[in-house]
C-alpha positions in Angstrom: 68.9 -114.5 -45.4 71.7 -115.5 -42.8 73.6 -112.3 -41.4 76.9 -112.8 -39.5 77.8 -110.1 -37.3 80.1 -109.2 -34.3 83.4 -107.3 -33.8 86.3 -107.5 -35.5 88.8 -110.3 -34.6 86.2 -112.8 -33.3 86.0 -115.4 -36.5 83.4 -114.3 -38.4 84.7 -115.4 -41.9 85.3 -118.8 -40.6 82.1 -119.4 -39.2 80.2 -118.1 -42.4 82.4 -120.6 -44.0 81.3 -123.5 -41.7 77.9 -122.3 -42.1 78.1 -122.1 -45.8 79.5 -125.7 -45.6 77.1 -127.1 -43.3 73.9 -125.7 -45.2 75.6 -127.2 -48.3 75.8 -130.8 -46.7 71.8 -130.5 -46.0 71.1 -129.7 -49.4 71.0 -125.9 -49.3 73.6 -124.2 -51.3 75.1 -121.4 -49.6 76.9 -117.9 -51.0 78.7 -115.2 -48.9 78.4 -111.2 -49.3 80.6 -109.4 -47.8 79.7 -106.5 -45.7 83.0 -105.2 -44.5 83.8 -101.7 -45.5 87.5 -101.8 -46.4 87.2 -105.5 -47.7 85.6 -103.8 -50.8 89.1 -102.4 -52.0 91.6 -104.2 -54.3 94.8 -104.8 -52.9 93.9 -104.3 -49.3 94.5 -107.8 -47.9 96.7 -108.0 -45.2 95.2 -105.0 -43.0 91.7 -106.2 -43.5 92.3 -109.9 -43.0 90.3 -110.5 -46.2 90.4 -114.6 -47.3 92.5 -115.3 -50.3 90.9 -117.3 -52.9 92.4 -120.2 -51.9 91.0 -119.8 -48.3 87.4 -119.4 -49.4 87.1 -123.2 -49.9 85.3 -122.6 -52.9 82.3 -121.0 -51.7 81.2 -118.2 -54.0 81.9 -114.9 -52.5 80.6 -111.3 -53.6 81.6 -107.6 -52.9 85.2 -108.6 -52.2 88.0 -106.4 -54.5 85.2 -104.2 -56.0 86.7 -101.0 -55.4 90.3 -98.7 -56.2 91.9 -97.3 -53.5 91.2 -94.1 -55.2 87.1 -94.8 -55.0 85.0 -93.4 -52.1 83.1 -96.1 -50.4 79.1 -95.1 -49.8 76.7 -96.9 -47.7 74.2 -96.0 -50.5 76.2 -97.3 -53.0 76.7 -100.6 -51.2 73.4 -101.1 -50.3 72.2 -101.0 -53.7 75.2 -103.6 -54.6 74.6 -105.8 -51.9 70.9 -105.8 -52.3 71.3 -107.0 -56.0 73.8 -109.6 -55.2 71.7 -111.0 -52.4 68.4 -111.0 -54.8 70.6 -113.1 -57.5 71.6 -115.5 -54.9 68.2 -116.1 -53.8 67.1 -116.3 -57.4 69.7 -119.1 -57.9 67.9 -121.0 -55.0 70.8 -120.5 -52.8 71.1 -118.8 -49.3 72.9 -115.6 -49.0 74.8 -115.1 -46.1 75.6 -111.3 -45.0 79.0 -111.4 -43.4 80.7 -108.0 -41.8 81.7 -105.9 -39.1 80.6 -102.6 -40.6 77.3 -101.8 -38.7 75.8 -99.4 -40.9 76.9 -101.1 -43.7 75.0 -104.1 -42.4 72.1 -102.7 -41.3 71.8 -101.1 -44.7 70.7 -103.8 -46.3 68.9 -105.5 -43.3 66.7 -102.9 -42.6 64.4 -101.0 -44.9 65.3 -97.8 -44.7 66.3 -95.0 -47.4 69.6 -92.6 -47.5 68.9 -88.7 -48.0 70.3 -87.4 -51.1 73.6 -85.4 -51.5 74.1 -82.0 -52.5 77.6 -81.6 -54.2 78.0 -77.6 -53.6 76.9 -78.1 -50.2 79.2 -81.3 -49.9 82.3 -79.6 -51.5 81.5 -76.2 -49.0 81.5 -78.6 -45.9 84.5 -80.5 -47.1 86.5 -77.1 -47.3 85.3 -76.2 -43.6 86.5 -79.5 -42.8 90.4 -79.3 -44.4 90.1 -75.1 -42.9 89.0 -75.8 -39.2 89.3 -79.7 -38.8 86.9 -82.3 -37.4 86.6 -80.9 -34.0 84.6 -77.7 -35.2 82.1 -79.7 -37.4 81.8 -82.2 -34.5 80.8 -79.2 -32.0 78.3 -78.5 -34.7 76.9 -81.7 -35.1 76.5 -81.9 -31.3 74.3 -78.8 -31.3 71.8 -80.0 -33.9 72.2 -83.8 -33.9 73.8 -85.2 -30.2 73.1 -88.6 -30.9 74.3 -88.7 -34.3 77.7 -86.8 -33.2 78.0 -89.1 -29.9 78.1 -92.2 -32.4 80.1 -90.7 -34.8 83.4 -89.3 -32.8 84.9 -85.8 -33.0 87.7 -87.5 -35.3 85.9 -89.2 -38.6 85.8 -86.0 -40.8 84.0 -87.7 -43.6 81.3 -88.9 -41.5 80.9 -85.8 -39.5 80.5 -84.1 -43.1 77.9 -86.4 -44.4 75.9 -86.1 -41.4 75.6 -82.3 -41.2 75.2 -82.6 -45.1 72.1 -84.7 -44.3 70.5 -82.1 -41.7 71.0 -79.3 -44.0 69.3 -81.1 -46.7 66.5 -82.7 -44.7 66.1 -80.5 -42.0 65.8 -83.1 -39.8 68.6 -85.3 -37.6 70.9 -87.2 -39.6 70.0 -90.0 -36.8 66.6 -89.8 -38.4 67.6 -91.6 -41.1 68.5 -94.8 -39.1 65.7 -97.2 -38.5 64.2 -97.0 -34.9 61.8 -99.7 -34.7 63.7 -101.7 -37.3 61.7 -103.1 -40.4 63.5 -105.8 -42.1 64.1 -105.8 -45.6 63.6 -109.4 -46.1 63.3 -112.5 -43.7 66.9 -112.4 -41.7 68.0 -114.7 -39.0 71.0 -112.8 -37.6 73.7 -114.4 -35.4 76.1 -112.3 -33.8 79.9 -113.6 -32.2 81.1 -112.4 -29.1 84.3 -112.7 -26.8 84.6 -110.9 -23.3 86.8 -107.9 -23.4 90.0 -109.2 -21.3 90.3 -112.0 -23.9 89.5 -110.2 -27.3 91.9 -107.1 -26.5 95.0 -109.5 -26.3 94.1 -111.1 -29.6 93.2 -108.0 -31.2 96.7 -106.5 -30.1 98.7 -109.5 -31.5 96.3 -109.7 -34.6 98.1 -106.2 -35.3 101.3 -107.1 -34.7 100.9 -110.2 -36.9 99.7 -108.1 -40.1 102.9 -106.0 -39.6 105.3 -108.9 -39.8 103.1 -110.3 -42.6 104.2 -107.3 -44.1 101.2 -104.5 -43.9 103.8 -101.6 -44.8 104.8 -103.5 -48.0 101.2 -104.1 -49.2 100.6 -99.8 -48.5 103.7 -99.2 -50.4 102.8 -101.2 -53.1 99.2 -99.6 -53.4 100.9 -95.8 -53.3 101.3 -95.9 -57.1 97.5 -96.9 -57.3 96.6 -93.7 -55.5 95.9 -94.7 -51.7 97.4 -91.8 -50.4 94.4 -89.4 -52.1 91.4 -92.2 -51.5 89.2 -90.6 -49.4 88.4 -93.7 -47.8 91.3 -96.2 -48.2 93.9 -93.7 -46.8 92.3 -93.4 -43.4 91.5 -97.3 -42.9 92.9 -98.6 -39.5 96.1 -100.0 -39.7 96.6 -98.6 -43.5 96.7 -94.8 -42.2 99.4 -95.9 -39.6 101.7 -97.7 -42.5 101.9 -94.7 -44.5 102.9 -92.9 -41.7 105.7 -95.2 -40.9 106.2 -95.1 -44.6 106.5 -91.5 -44.3 108.6 -91.4 -41.6 105.7 -89.6 -39.2 105.5 -92.8 -37.0 107.8 -95.2 -36.0 107.4 -99.0 -36.5 106.3 -99.4 -32.8 104.2 -96.3 -33.2 102.4 -97.0 -35.9 101.9 -100.4 -34.2 100.7 -99.0 -31.2 98.4 -96.8 -32.7 96.7 -99.4 -34.9 96.1 -101.6 -31.5 94.4 -98.7 -29.6 92.5 -97.5 -32.9 91.4 -101.3 -33.4 90.3 -101.7 -29.8 88.0 -98.4 -29.9 86.5 -99.8 -32.9 86.0 -103.1 -31.4 84.1 -101.1 -28.6 81.7 -99.2 -31.1 81.1 -102.5 -33.1 79.7 -104.1 -29.9 77.5 -101.0 -29.4 75.9 -100.9 -32.8 75.3 -104.5 -32.9 74.0 -104.8 -29.5 70.8 -102.5 -30.5 69.1 -105.2 -32.4 67.0 -107.1 -30.1 66.8 -110.2 -32.6 70.4 -111.3 -32.9 71.4 -114.4 -31.4 75.0 -114.6 -30.0 77.3 -117.2 -29.7 80.7 -117.3 -27.8 83.2 -117.0 -30.6 85.1 -120.0 -28.9 82.5 -122.4 -28.0 82.9 -125.8 -29.9 79.5 -126.1 -30.9 79.0 -122.6 -32.3 78.3 -123.8 -35.8 75.7 -126.0 -34.4 74.2 -123.1 -32.9 74.1 -121.0 -35.7 72.4 -124.0 -37.7 69.6 -124.5 -35.0 69.0 -120.8 -34.9 68.5 -120.7 -38.8 66.3 -123.5 -38.6 64.3 -121.6 -35.6 65.3 -123.8 -33.1 66.8 -121.5 -30.5 65.1 -117.9 -29.4 67.8 -114.6 -29.6 69.9 -113.9 -26.7 70.9 -110.4 -25.4 74.7 -109.5 -25.7 75.5 -108.4 -22.1 
């Protein structure tokens, strides 16, 4: 299995397409499996930089457009479906390329670990507390029992705070204990990561957000309102989509929506770097390198050692 990771805006999709074509040219068919949580949603295209069918170069893609905006995306469900797709790809004699920037989604497939179950009654109670008390109160509680998980999740992600507290209460152990410490791989895996200097990535991400608004992100979101995006637990909170909804409701101006999306995107990119740099087995490639495809192919063929992300 080949895995392509890295922060948003570094060109993971393009590299995955180039890799698939290069592998096919050498007699190894390849298929791509999406590992971006928001690209699972039908109709959420502009704000997720989802490749159109025409842009996929005829290469089979999996786990794109598989959820309605009212569905809740869960890592446990994704793990099952992504591993099933990968197993089928390998069964066809092709190389699966898992590509995306959602760290926990990638790790759930790559590493061999199990997700704790859920308790509907406990979950409902925690979600009620989230509404009544706000995410800050849940964050404080999680910090007291599992500071590592609290630091990783942050003080504003109410959905993940609820899940972490649920796991703690069900298992009696920290939520972070469910994550692999010394990773055991599910299958033989080669991971390549794309990186870019922050002083180059930041203006690129800001420009990318501006371009999304120019491409009609608010119109895309408005078209999703009849489909229920406003009530979608996950979709309504996606970066860019939440801000576009704010603009449509009149709680944010266009300029404020763009600025807030840029801020959250930069913050998300920093979290992605922190997540992916944990893996010592990732071969990091400069996103602007002219030979980035060859570097990745060399890594796949075992010709290059892993390099750390500084």
